[in-house]
TORKOL-4160 file (C-alpha; in steps of 0.2 Angstrom, whole numbers, padded with zeros to 4 digits, m for minus):
357
<pt num="1" X="0036" Y="m0169" Z="m0126"/>
<pt num="2" X="0024" Y="m0169" Z="m0112"/>
<pt num="3" X="0006" Y="m0164" Z="m0114"/>
<pt num="4" X="m0003" Y="m0151" Z="m0103"/>
<pt num="5" X="m0022" Y="m0149" Z="m0106"/>
<pt num="6" X="m0035" Y="m0137" Z="m0100"/>
<pt num="7" X="m0041" Y="m0141" Z="m0082"/>
<pt num="8" X="m0058" Y="m0147" Z="m0078"/>
<pt num="9" X="m0061" Y="m0130" Z="m0071"/>
<pt num="10" X="m0058" Y="m0123" Z="m0088"/>
<pt num="11" X="m0069" Y="m0135" Z="m0097"/>
<pt num="12" X="m0085" Y="m0126" Z="m0096"/>
<pt num="13" X="m0085" Y="m0118" Z="m0113"/>
<pt num="14" X="m0092" Y="m0101" Z="m0108"/>
<pt num="15" X="m0105" Y="m0109" Z="m0096"/>
<pt num="16" X="m0117" Y="m0095" Z="m0091"/>
<pt num="17" X="m0134" Y="m0092" Z="m0084"/>
<pt num="18" X="m0140" Y="m0091" Z="m0102"/>
<pt num="19" X="m0137" Y="m0109" Z="m0105"/>
<pt num="20" X="m0149" Y="m0122" Z="m0101"/>
<pt num="21" X="m0145" Y="m0138" Z="m0092"/>
<pt num="22" X="m0148" Y="m0147" Z="m0108"/>
<pt num="23" X="m0135" Y="m0136" Z="m0117"/>
<pt num="24" X="m0123" Y="m0139" Z="m0103"/>
<pt num="25" X="m0125" Y="m0158" Z="m0105"/>
<pt num="26" X="m0120" Y="m0156" Z="m0123"/>
<pt num="27" X="m0107" Y="m0143" Z="m0121"/>
<pt num="28" X="m0094" Y="m0144" Z="m0135"/>
<pt num="29" X="m0076" Y="m0142" Z="m0133"/>
<pt num="30" X="m0070" Y="m0134" Z="m0149"/>
<pt num="31" X="m0062" Y="m0118" Z="m0140"/>
<pt num="32" X="m0052" Y="m0129" Z="m0128"/>
<pt num="33" X="m0034" Y="m0132" Z="m0133"/>
<pt num="34" X="m0018" Y="m0139" Z="m0127"/>
<pt num="35" X="0000" Y="m0136" Z="m0132"/>
<pt num="36" X="0016" Y="m0146" Z="m0133"/>
<pt num="37" X="0029" Y="m0141" Z="m0120"/>
<pt num="38" X="0046" Y="m0143" Z="m0127"/>
<pt num="39" X="0062" Y="m0144" Z="m0117"/>
<pt num="40" X="0066" Y="m0126" Z="m0119"/>
<pt num="41" X="0050" Y="m0122" Z="m0109"/>
<pt num="42" X="0041" Y="m0114" Z="m0124"/>
<pt num="43" X="0025" Y="m0119" Z="m0131"/>
<pt num="44" X="0021" Y="m0124" Z="m0149"/>
<pt num="45" X="0006" Y="m0116" Z="m0156"/>
<pt num="46" X="m0011" Y="m0123" Z="m0159"/>
<pt num="47" X="m0008" Y="m0142" Z="m0156"/>
<pt num="48" X="m0025" Y="m0148" Z="m0152"/>
<pt num="49" X="m0027" Y="m0162" Z="m0139"/>
<pt num="50" X="m0041" Y="m0172" Z="m0131"/>
<pt num="51" X="m0045" Y="m0170" Z="m0112"/>
<pt num="52" X="m0058" Y="m0177" Z="m0101"/>
<pt num="53" X="m0076" Y="m0170" Z="m0102"/>
<pt num="54" X="m0085" Y="m0163" Z="m0087"/>
<pt num="55" X="m0098" Y="m0174" Z="m0080"/>
<pt num="56" X="m0116" Y="m0170" Z="m0081"/>
<pt num="57" X="m0116" Y="m0167" Z="m0063"/>
<pt num="58" X="m0102" Y="m0155" Z="m0063"/>
<pt num="59" X="m0110" Y="m0145" Z="m0077"/>
<pt num="60" X="m0126" Y="m0144" Z="m0068"/>
<pt num="61" X="m0117" Y="m0139" Z="m0053"/>
<pt num="62" X="m0109" Y="m0125" Z="m0063"/>
<pt num="63" X="m0125" Y="m0119" Z="m0069"/>
<pt num="64" X="m0133" Y="m0120" Z="m0052"/>
<pt num="65" X="m0118" Y="m0109" Z="m0045"/>
<pt num="66" X="m0120" Y="m0096" Z="m0059"/>
<pt num="67" X="m0139" Y="m0096" Z="m0056"/>
<pt num="68" X="m0136" Y="m0093" Z="m0037"/>
<pt num="69" X="m0124" Y="m0078" Z="m0041"/>
<pt num="70" X="m0136" Y="m0071" Z="m0054"/>
<pt num="71" X="m0149" Y="m0068" Z="m0039"/>
<pt num="72" X="m0142" Y="m0051" Z="m0034"/>
<pt num="73" X="m0146" Y="m0050" Z="m0016"/>
<pt num="74" X="m0140" Y="m0068" Z="m0013"/>
<pt num="75" X="m0124" Y="m0065" Z="m0024"/>
<pt num="76" X="m0120" Y="m0049" Z="m0015"/>
<pt num="77" X="m0122" Y="m0057" Z="0002"/>
<pt num="78" X="m0110" Y="m0071" Z="m0003"/>
<pt num="79" X="m0097" Y="m0059" Z="m0011"/>
<pt num="80" X="m0098" Y="m0048" Z="0005"/>
<pt num="81" X="m0093" Y="m0063" Z="0015"/>
<pt num="82" X="m0080" Y="m0068" Z="0003"/>
<pt num="83" X="m0073" Y="m0050" Z="0003"/>
<pt num="84" X="m0072" Y="m0049" Z="0022"/>
<pt num="85" X="m0063" Y="m0066" Z="0023"/>
<pt num="86" X="m0050" Y="m0060" Z="0011"/>
<pt num="87" X="m0047" Y="m0044" Z="0021"/>
<pt num="88" X="m0046" Y="m0053" Z="0037"/>
<pt num="89" X="m0034" Y="m0066" Z="0029"/>
<pt num="90" X="m0023" Y="m0052" Z="0022"/>
<pt num="91" X="m0021" Y="m0043" Z="0039"/>
<pt num="92" X="m0017" Y="m0060" Z="0047"/>
<pt num="93" X="m0003" Y="m0061" Z="0035"/>
<pt num="94" X="0003" Y="m0044" Z="0040"/>
<pt num="95" X="m0004" Y="m0034" Z="0025"/>
<pt num="96" X="m0011" Y="m0018" Z="0033"/>
<pt num="97" X="m0027" Y="m0018" Z="0022"/>
<pt num="98" X="m0038" Y="m0006" Z="0031"/>
<pt num="99" X="m0024" Y="0005" Z="0038"/>
<pt num="100" X="m0018" Y="0007" Z="0020"/>
<pt num="101" X="m0035" Y="0013" Z="0014"/>
<pt num="102" X="m0037" Y="0025" Z="0028"/>
<pt num="103" X="m0020" Y="0032" Z="0025"/>
<pt num="104" X="m0024" Y="0036" Z="0007"/>
<pt num="105" X="m0041" Y="0043" Z="0011"/>
<pt num="106" X="m0035" Y="0054" Z="0025"/>
<pt num="107" X="m0018" Y="0061" Z="0019"/>
<pt num="108" X="m0021" Y="0065" Z="0001"/>
<pt num="109" X="m0032" Y="0075" Z="m0010"/>
<pt num="110" X="m0037" Y="0061" Z="m0022"/>
<pt num="111" X="m0050" Y="0070" Z="m0032"/>
<pt num="112" X="m0037" Y="0083" Z="m0037"/>
<pt num="113" X="m0025" Y="0070" Z="m0042"/>
<pt num="114" X="m0039" Y="0062" Z="m0052"/>
<pt num="115" X="m0043" Y="0078" Z="m0061"/>
<pt num="116" X="m0024" Y="0080" Z="m0066"/>
<pt num="117" X="m0024" Y="0063" Z="m0075"/>
<pt num="118" X="m0042" Y="0061" Z="m0081"/>
<pt num="119" X="m0048" Y="0064" Z="m0099"/>
<pt num="120" X="m0066" Y="0069" Z="m0097"/>
<pt num="121" X="m0070" Y="0066" Z="m0115"/>
<pt num="122" X="m0065" Y="0048" Z="m0115"/>
<pt num="123" X="m0079" Y="0035" Z="m0120"/>
<pt num="124" X="m0078" Y="0019" Z="m0110"/>
<pt num="125" X="m0080" Y="0003" Z="m0119"/>
<pt num="126" X="m0096" Y="m0006" Z="m0113"/>
<pt num="127" X="m0086" Y="m0021" Z="m0105"/>
<pt num="128" X="m0078" Y="m0009" Z="m0093"/>
<pt num="129" X="m0094" Y="m0006" Z="m0084"/>
<pt num="130" X="m0095" Y="m0023" Z="m0077"/>
<pt num="131" X="m0093" Y="m0027" Z="m0059"/>
<pt num="132" X="m0075" Y="m0033" Z="m0055"/>
<pt num="133" X="m0068" Y="m0041" Z="m0040"/>
<pt num="134" X="m0084" Y="m0038" Z="m0030"/>
<pt num="135" X="m0084" Y="m0019" Z="m0033"/>
<pt num="136" X="m0101" Y="m0014" Z="m0039"/>
<pt num="137" X="m0092" Y="0001" Z="m0049"/>
<pt num="138" X="m0079" Y="m0011" Z="m0055"/>
<pt num="139" X="m0063" Y="m0001" Z="m0059"/>
<pt num="140" X="m0072" Y="0016" Z="m0060"/>
<pt num="141" X="m0073" Y="0019" Z="m0041"/>
<pt num="142" X="m0062" Y="0024" Z="m0027"/>
<pt num="143" X="m0065" Y="0008" Z="m0017"/>
<pt num="144" X="m0055" Y="m0003" Z="m0030"/>
<pt num="145" X="m0042" Y="0010" Z="m0032"/>
<pt num="146" X="m0038" Y="0012" Z="m0014"/>
<pt num="147" X="m0037" Y="m0007" Z="m0011"/>
<pt num="148" X="m0028" Y="m0013" Z="m0027"/>
<pt num="149" X="m0010" Y="m0012" Z="m0019"/>
<pt num="150" X="m0014" Y="m0022" Z="m0004"/>
<pt num="151" X="m0025" Y="m0033" Z="m0013"/>
<pt num="152" X="m0011" Y="m0037" Z="m0025"/>
<pt num="153" X="0000" Y="m0041" Z="m0010"/>
<pt num="154" X="m0013" Y="m0052" Z="m0002"/>
<pt num="155" X="m0018" Y="m0062" Z="m0018"/>
<pt num="156" X="0000" Y="m0066" Z="m0023"/>
<pt num="157" X="0006" Y="m0069" Z="m0006"/>
<pt num="158" X="0006" Y="m0088" Z="m0008"/>
<pt num="159" X="0014" Y="m0089" Z="m0025"/>
<pt num="160" X="0032" Y="m0092" Z="m0019"/>
<pt num="161" X="0032" Y="m0104" Z="m0003"/>
<pt num="162" X="0051" Y="m0100" Z="0000"/>
<pt num="163" X="0047" Y="m0081" Z="0001"/>
<pt num="164" X="0038" Y="m0071" Z="0015"/>
<pt num="165" X="0020" Y="m0068" Z="0011"/>
<pt num="166" X="0022" Y="m0049" Z="0008"/>
<pt num="167" X="0035" Y="m0053" Z="m0005"/>
<pt num="168" X="0024" Y="m0063" Z="m0017"/>
<pt num="169" X="0018" Y="m0048" Z="m0027"/>
<pt num="170" X="0035" Y="m0040" Z="m0029"/>
<pt num="171" X="0043" Y="m0056" Z="m0034"/>
<pt num="172" X="0030" Y="m0060" Z="m0047"/>
<pt num="173" X="0032" Y="m0044" Z="m0055"/>
<pt num="174" X="0051" Y="m0045" Z="m0055"/>
<pt num="175" X="0050" Y="m0063" Z="m0061"/>
<pt num="176" X="0041" Y="m0056" Z="m0076"/>
<pt num="177" X="0054" Y="m0042" Z="m0080"/>
<pt num="178" X="0068" Y="m0055" Z="m0077"/>
<pt num="179" X="0061" Y="m0065" Z="m0091"/>
<pt num="180" X="0060" Y="m0049" Z="m0102"/>
<pt num="181" X="0078" Y="m0045" Z="m0098"/>
<pt num="182" X="0083" Y="m0063" Z="m0103"/>
<pt num="183" X="0073" Y="m0064" Z="m0119"/>
<pt num="184" X="0073" Y="m0047" Z="m0127"/>
<pt num="185" X="0088" Y="m0045" Z="m0138"/>
<pt num="186" X="0091" Y="m0027" Z="m0133"/>
<pt num="187" X="0086" Y="m0016" Z="m0119"/>
<pt num="188" X="0070" Y="m0006" Z="m0125"/>
<pt num="189" X="0072" Y="0013" Z="m0126"/>
<pt num="190" X="0053" Y="0016" Z="m0124"/>
<pt num="191" X="0041" Y="0005" Z="m0115"/>
<pt num="192" X="0022" Y="0006" Z="m0114"/>
<pt num="193" X="0013" Y="m0003" Z="m0100"/>
<pt num="194" X="m0005" Y="m0006" Z="m0105"/>
<pt num="195" X="m0017" Y="m0007" Z="m0090"/>
<pt num="196" X="m0004" Y="0000" Z="m0078"/>
<pt num="197" X="m0017" Y="0001" Z="m0064"/>
<pt num="198" X="m0009" Y="0011" Z="m0049"/>
<pt num="199" X="0008" Y="0009" Z="m0057"/>
<pt num="200" X="0014" Y="m0007" Z="m0049"/>
<pt num="201" X="0018" Y="m0015" Z="m0066"/>
<pt num="202" X="0026" Y="0002" Z="m0072"/>
<pt num="203" X="0037" Y="0004" Z="m0057"/>
<pt num="204" X="0043" Y="m0014" Z="m0059"/>
<pt num="205" X="0047" Y="m0011" Z="m0077"/>
<pt num="206" X="0056" Y="0005" Z="m0072"/>
<pt num="207" X="0067" Y="m0005" Z="m0059"/>
<pt num="208" X="0071" Y="m0018" Z="m0073"/>
<pt num="209" X="0075" Y="m0005" Z="m0086"/>
<pt num="210" X="0081" Y="0011" Z="m0077"/>
<pt num="211" X="0087" Y="0020" Z="m0093"/>
<pt num="212" X="0071" Y="0017" Z="m0103"/>
<pt num="213" X="0056" Y="0029" Z="m0105"/>
<pt num="214" X="0041" Y="0021" Z="m0097"/>
<pt num="215" X="0023" Y="0026" Z="m0101"/>
<pt num="216" X="0008" Y="0019" Z="m0091"/>
<pt num="217" X="m0009" Y="0018" Z="m0099"/>
<pt num="218" X="m0025" Y="0014" Z="m0089"/>
<pt num="219" X="m0044" Y="0016" Z="m0092"/>
<pt num="220" X="m0047" Y="0020" Z="m0074"/>
<pt num="221" X="m0044" Y="0038" Z="m0069"/>
<pt num="222" X="m0046" Y="0033" Z="m0050"/>
<pt num="223" X="m0031" Y="0020" Z="m0053"/>
<pt num="224" X="m0021" Y="0033" Z="m0062"/>
<pt num="225" X="m0024" Y="0046" Z="m0048"/>
<pt num="226" X="m0015" Y="0033" Z="m0036"/>
<pt num="227" X="m0002" Y="0030" Z="m0049"/>
<pt num="228" X="0001" Y="0049" Z="m0050"/>
<pt num="229" X="0003" Y="0050" Z="m0031"/>
<pt num="230" X="0016" Y="0036" Z="m0032"/>
<pt num="231" X="0025" Y="0044" Z="m0046"/>
<pt num="232" X="0027" Y="0060" Z="m0037"/>
<pt num="233" X="0032" Y="0051" Z="m0021"/>
<pt num="234" X="0046" Y="0042" Z="m0030"/>
<pt num="235" X="0051" Y="0057" Z="m0040"/>
<pt num="236" X="0048" Y="0045" Z="m0055"/>
<pt num="237" X="0049" Y="0050" Z="m0074"/>
<pt num="238" X="0035" Y="0038" Z="m0078"/>
<pt num="239" X="0022" Y="0046" Z="m0090"/>
<pt num="240" X="0003" Y="0042" Z="m0087"/>
<pt num="241" X="m0010" Y="0042" Z="m0100"/>
<pt num="242" X="m0029" Y="0040" Z="m0097"/>
<pt num="243" X="m0035" Y="0029" Z="m0112"/>
<pt num="244" X="m0041" Y="0011" Z="m0116"/>
<pt num="245" X="m0027" Y="m0001" Z="m0120"/>
<pt num="246" X="m0035" Y="m0005" Z="m0137"/>
<pt num="247" X="m0036" Y="0014" Z="m0142"/>
<pt num="248" X="m0022" Y="0023" Z="m0133"/>
<pt num="249" X="m0020" Y="0038" Z="m0145"/>
<pt num="250" X="m0001" Y="0036" Z="m0143"/>
<pt num="251" X="0009" Y="0039" Z="m0159"/>
<pt num="252" X="0012" Y="0024" Z="m0170"/>
<pt num="253" X="0029" Y="0015" Z="m0171"/>
<pt num="254" X="0035" Y="0024" Z="m0155"/>
<pt num="255" X="0039" Y="0010" Z="m0143"/>
<pt num="256" X="0051" Y="m0005" Z="m0142"/>
<pt num="257" X="0041" Y="m0015" Z="m0129"/>
<pt num="258" X="0022" Y="m0016" Z="m0126"/>
<pt num="259" X="0018" Y="m0024" Z="m0110"/>
<pt num="260" X="0001" Y="m0031" Z="m0104"/>
<pt num="261" X="0004" Y="m0037" Z="m0086"/>
<pt num="262" X="m0011" Y="m0046" Z="m0077"/>
<pt num="263" X="m0024" Y="m0038" Z="m0088"/>
<pt num="264" X="m0029" Y="m0050" Z="m0102"/>
<pt num="265" X="m0039" Y="m0061" Z="m0090"/>
<pt num="266" X="m0050" Y="m0046" Z="m0086"/>
<pt num="267" X="m0054" Y="m0043" Z="m0105"/>
<pt num="268" X="m0067" Y="m0051" Z="m0116"/>
<pt num="269" X="m0059" Y="m0059" Z="m0131"/>
<pt num="270" X="m0063" Y="m0046" Z="m0144"/>
<pt num="271" X="m0055" Y="m0033" Z="m0133"/>
<pt num="272" X="m0039" Y="m0043" Z="m0131"/>
<pt num="273" X="m0038" Y="m0045" Z="m0150"/>
<pt num="274" X="m0040" Y="m0026" Z="m0151"/>
<pt num="275" X="m0026" Y="m0023" Z="m0139"/>
<pt num="276" X="m0015" Y="m0035" Z="m0149"/>
<pt num="277" X="m0018" Y="m0025" Z="m0165"/>
<pt num="278" X="m0015" Y="m0008" Z="m0155"/>
<pt num="279" X="0001" Y="m0015" Z="m0148"/>
<pt num="280" X="0007" Y="m0019" Z="m0166"/>
<pt num="281" X="0003" Y="m0002" Z="m0171"/>
<pt num="282" X="0013" Y="0006" Z="m0156"/>
<pt num="283" X="0028" Y="m0005" Z="m0159"/>
<pt num="284" X="0043" Y="0000" Z="m0170"/>
<pt num="285" X="0048" Y="m0014" Z="m0182"/>
<pt num="286" X="0057" Y="m0028" Z="m0172"/>
<pt num="287" X="0049" Y="m0022" Z="m0156"/>
<pt num="288" X="0041" Y="m0034" Z="m0144"/>
<pt num="289" X="0024" Y="m0037" Z="m0136"/>
<pt num="290" X="0024" Y="m0046" Z="m0119"/>
<pt num="291" X="0009" Y="m0053" Z="m0110"/>
<pt num="292" X="0011" Y="m0059" Z="m0092"/>
<pt num="293" X="m0005" Y="m0067" Z="m0084"/>
<pt num="294" X="m0012" Y="m0083" Z="m0077"/>
<pt num="295" X="m0005" Y="m0099" Z="m0084"/>
<pt num="296" X="m0020" Y="m0110" Z="m0089"/>
<pt num="297" X="m0009" Y="m0125" Z="m0089"/>
<pt num="298" X="m0002" Y="m0124" Z="m0072"/>
<pt num="299" X="m0006" Y="m0137" Z="m0059"/>
<pt num="300" X="m0014" Y="m0125" Z="m0047"/>
<pt num="301" X="m0027" Y="m0120" Z="m0061"/>
<pt num="302" X="m0029" Y="m0138" Z="m0068"/>
<pt num="303" X="m0034" Y="m0145" Z="m0051"/>
<pt num="304" X="m0046" Y="m0131" Z="m0046"/>
<pt num="305" X="m0063" Y="m0139" Z="m0043"/>
<pt num="306" X="m0076" Y="m0133" Z="m0055"/>
<pt num="307" X="m0087" Y="m0126" Z="m0042"/>
<pt num="308" X="m0073" Y="m0116" Z="m0034"/>
<pt num="309" X="m0069" Y="m0110" Z="m0051"/>
<pt num="310" X="m0087" Y="m0104" Z="m0053"/>
<pt num="311" X="m0086" Y="m0095" Z="m0037"/>
<pt num="312" X="m0069" Y="m0087" Z="m0042"/>
<pt num="313" X="m0077" Y="m0082" Z="m0059"/>
<pt num="314" X="m0090" Y="m0071" Z="m0051"/>
<pt num="315" X="m0076" Y="m0059" Z="m0047"/>
<pt num="316" X="m0068" Y="m0061" Z="m0064"/>
<pt num="317" X="m0082" Y="m0059" Z="m0077"/>
<pt num="318" X="m0071" Y="m0063" Z="m0092"/>
<pt num="319" X="m0060" Y="m0076" Z="m0085"/>
<pt num="320" X="m0068" Y="m0090" Z="m0095"/>
<pt num="321" X="m0065" Y="m0080" Z="m0111"/>
<pt num="322" X="m0047" Y="m0078" Z="m0106"/>
<pt num="323" X="m0045" Y="m0097" Z="m0102"/>
<pt num="324" X="m0052" Y="m0102" Z="m0119"/>
<pt num="325" X="m0042" Y="m0090" Z="m0129"/>
<pt num="326" X="m0027" Y="m0096" Z="m0139"/>
<pt num="327" X="m0017" Y="m0081" Z="m0136"/>
<pt num="328" X="m0002" Y="m0087" Z="m0146"/>
<pt num="329" X="m0013" Y="m0090" Z="m0161"/>
<pt num="330" X="m0021" Y="m0073" Z="m0158"/>
<pt num="331" X="m0004" Y="m0065" Z="m0158"/>
<pt num="332" X="0000" Y="m0073" Z="m0175"/>
<pt num="333" X="m0017" Y="m0067" Z="m0182"/>
<pt num="334" X="m0013" Y="m0049" Z="m0177"/>
<pt num="335" X="0003" Y="m0050" Z="m0186"/>
<pt num="336" X="0016" Y="m0054" Z="m0174"/>
<pt num="337" X="0029" Y="m0068" Z="m0176"/>
<pt num="338" X="0037" Y="m0081" Z="m0166"/>
<pt num="339" X="0027" Y="m0081" Z="m0150"/>
<pt num="340" X="0036" Y="m0089" Z="m0136"/>
<pt num="341" X="0030" Y="m0094" Z="m0118"/>
<pt num="342" X="0040" Y="m0094" Z="m0103"/>
<pt num="343" X="0035" Y="m0098" Z="m0085"/>
<pt num="344" X="0038" Y="m0085" Z="m0072"/>
<pt num="345" X="0029" Y="m0092" Z="m0057"/>
<pt num="346" X="0020" Y="m0108" Z="m0052"/>
<pt num="347" X="0004" Y="m0100" Z="m0059"/>
<pt num="348" X="0009" Y="m0087" Z="m0072"/>
<pt num="349" X="0016" Y="m0087" Z="m0089"/>
<pt num="350" X="0024" Y="m0074" Z="m0100"/>
<pt num="351" X="0021" Y="m0074" Z="m0119"/>
<pt num="352" X="0033" Y="m0063" Z="m0130"/>
<pt num="353" X="0031" Y="m0060" Z="m0149"/>
<pt num="354" X="0039" Y="m0049" Z="m0161"/>
<pt num="355" X="0033" Y="m0036" Z="m0174"/>
<pt num="356" X="0041" Y="m0041" Z="m0190"/>
<pt num="357" X="0055" Y="m0030" Z="m0197"/>
């Protein structure tokens, strides 16, 4: 079988401002793994392999980049430039970024929608207060909620070269549900979409399984306000719950499919492990947990220059934790059986595991 290894960009071993140059020069690689890829396009679990070390120059470069971004005024200025570039690029591709935001702000009572879905007694986990995607308030502000739909279209626009740029996000989500329809032994009666955001993943799930009951869970009341708006506009039956994915308060053994779509890379490892345990609690015996996210073994990620990765990581504070987490082994540790990996885009993978009967 062929071997895929973690990319140079992922061989940073949780490099951060806290590490000295000397520590970087001696960075160990115990958390980095590779997996055998067999003909069926599934991974075997936990097969360690060797890969090239980052050079000292590359490690020092990463430390320098992290140091630059730790200087708040300088980091904020760079992020502002990066953000403006993203918006202009999106609009050049035909994504109406600013018009979309203005339409939401002007035509809808978003604060009332938020009050309809928000649980004011909810305690937010500390990791959720971090800045995400250049938004100082992270996912707990309106700016992120208003832009997430157009951002998803823009970010995923280059995924499928044979499709129009505006189709990339829709095609990514349908490629995920296509895998589920192929791999799941039966159509799930009840599906919970953890980290549903503004409902993009929940609607994709509903389109794939029109006879299933769909529940969307998210920690951001702002995102859920937009999701509620979209549910009303589509006259959808999707239920929305304001809760953390690792503590949903939903009844045990009440779902046949637990989905975590494009969420794991935004979580610290301990939170991901907690989500896996919660997913197992929510599943009926024989039910499945499915995770769709970036594929650390893809060529696009493997060839990402380390300094570009450092720049990207400033918008994704837990990305290095995701890339160094052996998700398949974590699922086994949580109590699932038979995790299988399928590729659903040039840069994304889907991992499916079952709760024992």
